[in-house]
N, C-alpha and C positions, 0 to 999 in steps of 0.2 A: 272639313275639320273646323273646329272653333275652340279657342283657348278656354272658353267657359266650360267646356266638357271635363276639365280636370277634376271637378268636384263630384262627378257622377259615380265613381267607384266606391266611395266610402260608405260604411255602414250607416243606415239612416238614424240609428239611435245614438251614435257616437257624437260627442260634442265637437262642433266645428269651431265655434267662436265663443269667447268670453269677453264681453264688453260692458263696462260700467256695472259689473257685478251680475250681468244677465247672461245666461248660457243659451246658445242656439245650436240645436243638433243639425247634422247634415241633412236630415230629412226636412226639417223646418227651413233651413237655408235654401235648399233647392226649391221648396214651395214658394218662398218669398220672392226668390229671383224669377221664377216662372210668372208669378202674378205681376211683379213690377215690369217685367218685359212686356207684358200685355198692356200695362198702364202707359209705358213710354210709347208703345206703338199707337195707342189711342191719341197721343199728342202729335202723331205724325212722324215720329222718329223712325228712320229706316236705314238701310245699308249706306254707309259712307257719311252719314250725318255726324257732326261732332257734338258731344255732350261733355260740358265742363263740370268737374267735380270739385267743389270748394268745401271739402269735408275733412275732418280730422280722422284719426285712427279709431273708427267706430263702425257699428253695424251698417249704418246708412251708406257709408263709403263702399263697403263690400258688396251689398246687394245692388247698389247703383252701378258699380263697375261691371259686375258679371251680367246684369240685365242689359246694359248698354252694348257690350261686345257680343252678347248672345243674339242681338238683333242684327249683327253685322255693322253696327254703328261704331264710332270711334270714341273711346274714352279719353278725356284730357284732364288728368289730375293736376290741380293747382294748389299752391300753398294758401290755406284758408286765412292766414294771418298777414298775407301780403297787403301793402297799401292799395287803395282803390285804383290809383293811376297805373300800377303794375298789372292789376287784374284787367283793367280796360285794354291795355296793350296786348296782353296774352290772348284774351278772348277775341279781340279784333283780328289778331294774327291767324287764328285757326278758324274763325267764322262759326263759332258754336251757335246752335239753334236752341239748346236747352242748357240751363245752368242749375246744378243741384247745390243748395246751400243748407247750412244748419245754424243752430243758435250761435256757435262760435264765430261764424263768418257773416252773420246777418248785419252786424255793424259795418263791416268793411263793404258789404254789398250795397248798403244804403248810401254810401258815398260814391258809388259808381255813376258816372254820367251816362245814362242809357243811350244818349244820342251817339256816343262813341262806339257802341256795340249794337248796331242796328239789326244784326242777324239773330239776336236773342229774342225768341218768341215766348218761351215759357221759363219761369223760375220755379223749380221744385224745392220745397222746403220741408224739413222734418219738424219745424217748430211752429205750432199753430199761432203763436203770438207774433210771428214775423209778418209784417204787412208790406208787400212790394207789388209793383205792377206785374200782372201776369202770373200771380202766385198760384201754385198748385200744391196741395198737401201730399206728401209722399204716402201717408196712410190711406188717402183716397185712391191713389194709383195702385196700392197693394190690394184693393178690392176689385180690380179689373179682372176680367177673364184671362187666364194664362194663354200664352201663344207659344208655338214651337220655337225652339232655338234654330237659328239659320246656319246652314253649312256654308262656309265661305272658302274661297281659294286660299291656300296656305300663305300666299304672299299678299293677301288683303291687309290693309292697314287696320291695326287693332288699337293701338294706344299712341298718343302724342305726349312726349315727356319733354318739358322745357329744360334745356341745358345750355351751358356756355363752355362745356368742357374742351372742345377742340377747335372751335371756330369763332371765338370772339364773343360778341354780345349774345344774349339769350336767344336761342332758336328752338323750334319744336322738332325734336328728333322723331322720325317716323319708325315705329316698331310694329312689325307685322305679327300675325298669329304664329308663323313659323319661327320668327326671331325669338319670341318669348318662350314658346314651348320647347324649342331646341335647347335653349340655355337651361331650362329646368331639367331636361333629360341629360344634358352634359354634366350638370351638377350632381344629379343622382348617380350617374355612372362613376363619379369621383369618390363617392362614399356610400357605404352600406349601413350607415348609422341612423338613417331617417326612417321611421316606421309610423304606423297609425297609432302607436302607443305614446308617441312623443307629445310634448307640450312646448310650443314655440312662444317665446317672449317677443312680442312685436311692438317695440317702441320706436323703431326707425320709421320716419314719416312715410305714409303710403303715397305721397306725391313725389317721393324720391325713388329712383329705380331699385335701389338696394332694398328699401322697405317693401316695394310692390312685388318684385319678382322673386326675391330671396326669402322674405319672411312670409308674405301672404300667399302668393301663388305656389311657391315650393312647399310651404307647410300644408296647404289644402290639397295639393296634388298627391301627397302621401297619406292623406286622411288624418293628419295630426290635429290637435287642438291648438288654435291660435289665440293667444291672450293679447287683446288689443289694448295698448296703453297710449294715452294721448300726450303725455308729457313726462320726460325723464326726470325723476328725482331719485338719487342714489339710495336714500334711506327707504323710501317706499318700494323701490325696486327690489331691495333685499327681502323685504317682507313678502312681496308678490311671488318671488322665486320660490320661497319656502312654502307659502300657502297653496300655491297652484302646482307645486312639484315640477317646476320648469326644467326641461331637459335640453332644450336647444336655445342658445343665447347668442344671437347675432347682434353686433353693435358697432358703433364708430369708435375710433381711438379715444375720443373725449369721454365716452362712457367708461371704458376700461381704465382710463386715468383717474376718473372719479372713484371707482371701486378701489384702485390701488392705493389711494390716499387715505383710506379708512384704517386707522391704527387699531381700532377696537375690535375688528372682526377676527373671528377665530379660524375661519376656513371652512367650517361645517356649513356655512351659509350657501356655499356653492356645491354641496355634496350631491345634489340631484343632477347637476349639469353633465351631460355626456358629450356635448359638442359646443364649443365656444368659437365664434367667428368674429373676425374684425375686417372691415373694409371701408371704402369711401375715402380713405386718406391713409398716409403712412403711419403705422403703429410705432410709437417710440419704443426703442429696445428696452430702456429701463422699466417701462410699464409692463411689457411682456414678461420680463424677468421677475418683477415683483409678484405678478399674478401667479406665476408658476412656483416661485420659492415660498411664498406666504400661504397660498391657498391650494397649491397642487393643480392649478388649472392651466392647461396648455391651450393657448389661444391660436387658432388656425387662421393665419392671415392670408388674405387673398387680394387680388388686383382686378379691377374692372372699370367700366365706364358706361354711361348711359347708352352710347352708340353701339355697345357690344351686349346689351340686354341683361345684366351687365358683366357677369363673371368671365374673366379670361384665365386667371390662374387661381389655384387653391392649394394650400399647404396640406399634404396628405398626413395620415396618422404616422406616429413615430416621434423620435426626439425632435424637439423644436430647433429650427434654424433661425435664430433671432435675426431679424432684419430682412429676411427673404419673404417674398410674397407667394412662394410656392412654384408649382409646375403648371404648365399649360393643360387645360382640360382636354380630354379626348374629343375629337370631332371638330377641332379648329386648328388653324395654322398660325404660328407667330414667327415673325422675322425681326431682327434688330438691324437697322439700316442707318448708314451715315452717307455723306456725300459721295463716297466711293462705292456704295452698294452694301450688300450683306457683310456683316462683320463676324469674326471668329469669337469663340468663347473668351470672356475676360475683357473684351473691348466694350466701349460705350456706344450705344446707338439708340435711335428712336424705335419704339415698339410699333410694329405693323401687325394687324390682325385680319384674318380672313376665315369665314365660316358661315354657317346658316344663322348664327346669332347676330351677325353684323347688320346694322340697321339699313333702311332703304334710302336714307338721306334726310335732309332738313325740309320741312313742309314749306312749300312756296319759295324756296331759296336754292335754286340750282347752282348759283355761283359758290355758295358756302359748301354745298354738297361736293362739288368738283374739287374743292380745296382739300377735303379730307378723304374722299373715296377715289381710288385709282380706277382706271377703265377695266381692270381685271379683278376688281372686288376687294382690294386691300384697303383697310381702314388705317389711316395715318393718325395715331393717337395723340401725338405731341408730347408723349411721356418718354423719358430717357432712362435706359436700364442697362444692366449687364446680365449675362447668363453664365453660370458655372458649368463645369464638366458633367455634373449630374442633372443638368436641365433645370436648375432652380433659378428663378428670376430675382434680381435685386434692383429695386428702383433707385435711381440716382438723383433725378431732379425732374422738373417740368421744363419742357422745351420752350414753352411760352411763359407768359407772365401770370398764369392762372394762380389764384389764391384759393386755398382749401380751408374753409371755416366749418369745423365740426362735420366734415364730410361733404359739405355743400360747396359747389363751385361758384366763385366770384371772379368775374373778369374785370380788371381795373378800368378798362375803357367805359364800362357801363356806369361805374361810380363817378368817374371823371366827367362823363356827359351830364350827369345830374348836378354835380357841384358847379359845373360851368354855367348852368342856367341861372345861378344866383347872381343878382346884379352887383354884389359886393366882391365877387370872385373874378380876378383878372387872369389867373392861371392856376392849374391844378395837376398834380401827379399822384397816383395811388399805387401802393405796393402792399405786399403781405409781410407781416412781421411775426416772429414766433410768439405763441401764447400758451401758457401752461395748461389750460383747460380745453381750448378749442383747436389746438394745433397751430393755427395761424389766426391772425386778426387783421382787419383792414386799417391801414394808416394812410392818411392823406396829407400831402404837402400843398399848401395853398399860398398863392400870391394874391393879396387883397388889392382891390381897386383903390386908386388915389383918393385920399380923404375919408376912407371907410374906417369905422371902428368896430367892425363885426367881430364877434367872439366865437370861441370854439363851440360852446354849448349851442348857440343859435344855429351854426352850420350843421352840427350833428342832428339836431331836431329837424332841420330842413331835409336832410337825407332820409330820416325815418318816415317822413311824409311821402316819400317817393320810392323808397326801396324797402325790401324785406329787411328785418333787423339784422340778420347775419351778413347782409351785404353792406350795411351802413358802417362807416368808420367809427371806431371807438376812441380814436386819437387823431387830432388834426394839429399839424405843426405849421406855423406861419413862417414863410421864408421870403427873402427878397427876390429871388429868381429861381428858375428851374433849369436843370442841366439838359442841354439840347445838342444834337449833332449839327453838322454843317448844313443839313437840309432843313433844320428846324424841328426834326423829330425828337420827341421827348425820350430821354435816356433814363428809363426807370431804374436800371441797374446802378445808376450813380446816385440815386436819392438817398441810399443808406450808406454811401461810401464815407 
């Protein structure tokens, strides 16, 4: 098997992708992937090698992704707008031999210290103006002779996705071909609403598991047209939905909140939508009610995480149950567990998941893997929920200190570690605070070093040099001391008390 085979069944003349106004048919897409597979092979890429993708939601990401996994190599999607230091760390962690960049990420890549990523041999770029060491043009690779796709063991590593969802600082979650394909099949079993006539709006970043496996892979698996969008703008999105006849609209809560805030919309703007999905974070109930009452759009909320490939629950068709994330997909098991074991309906417990969609562990980190995976295959999610008598799951809170910003995971320790390196910072604590547009935002509490006159703006800029924007605090409060327990451990829960 090979996950890349999901595009084989679609009609060659049907449109697979629309990107930057350019349409690519399934026949063209398969041909481009075949040739790029040959081009990557000519660079020495083979089974098990890691290829980092520093690409936005565009055609080059798609063909590079499927060409890579089609060779039995491992695709590593990364945020193309991350700062250079973060990119260095992630590439060094996975030992990538090839990096694919584009115009958007060229500036970031130019700031990468190549001595920190010695495994990188080739840099493939779609922008001829980009000048970097080891540069190879993707258009030249597309001229290579095609090579056959490689059949791999179902449990062979397919994709590495960086996440901090259940185990602290960012780690590379190992997703196999079986993991990703099984979650596609589980999702399709949950709904009969996806067909080759559908048009999928794909604005969720493809370096995020929701964007990768729910919009791109799921959309192409049914032969739909996937409209790739690089940046979410609510006004432009409304126009695109109408112009392209979008029928499938997955998004994060921040997207739905933006739509719900539009007073001038009449409701007809969403008339083509047959299935609206929300995931990556908890959907505010007022947002869900507004979308239904004003526009007649029922948003099907789900729950998942990178380590589960990602979907665990999905709200079925029928009347909305505001606040619920739906029922467990067929083909997997879910338990709610507390210190005493499994709990009855109505009680609160941590979500445990088991099934073919559960990841193989964290790359190069057996300790972190053992923390979240039990010996008999249960994934401890760190999320707390209740279940009602009808089997609907209701999220309560995060068991850990995880912050969710626009659906992206931010672990406070990572932000604290960065701030702590600044010479004017004597102590720091980071928490998530409510935010009307992103769900949560990062807030830092800082104790400054004696004699320092450091200001908030300077520290925020420092963070932006070392962290992705969504991870950087947008508010820093200077305090005299931080709340700590008797062992000296920071008590984050007391920071907002």
